[in-house]
C-alpha positions, 0 to 999 in steps of 0.5 A: 500500500502506498501512503503519502506522509506530509510533515513539518519541522517542530520549531519549538525543539532545540535543534543544536544536535540535529546535524548528526541526526540529519546525517543519520536520517539521510542515510536511513532514508537512502536505505529505505529508497533502495529497499523500495519503502520510500518511493518519493521524498521531497521538500515542500517549496517555501516551507520547512516541510517534507513529503514522502510516499512510503510503500508499506504493507500495513499501517503498523509498518508505516509507523515503524518506518516513520518513527525509526527515522532519526529526525522523527523527534524533530518533526511535528507530532501531527503529520498528515497521512493519506493512503492511496488507492491502487492504479487498478482501483483508480482505473475502475473509478474512471471507467465507471465515471466515463460510463455514467457520462456516456449514458447521460450523453445518450439520454440527452441525445434521445430527448 
């Protein structure tokens, strides 16, 4: 399952020791990328925030992946997390929407 995680730095924390943790975090995330657990990581433009797309088998695995990051203590305690639907399900939804639109067009043409 794919999860989008959006989180921001916690400005209230003392970041004087964050440099070592930032280096460790970078290495940790590189390993997760190699393992296919992080699909996308990006910095949010103009903000002190990050966006990740994690590939995790369960919410519990996602929690472990996120909370094991050395920078986790420096993040706000309320990340936004969204589970993504599969490509197959997205195509099903699109097909249903298009079929409904086509049915409406046929009905309108018959009037």
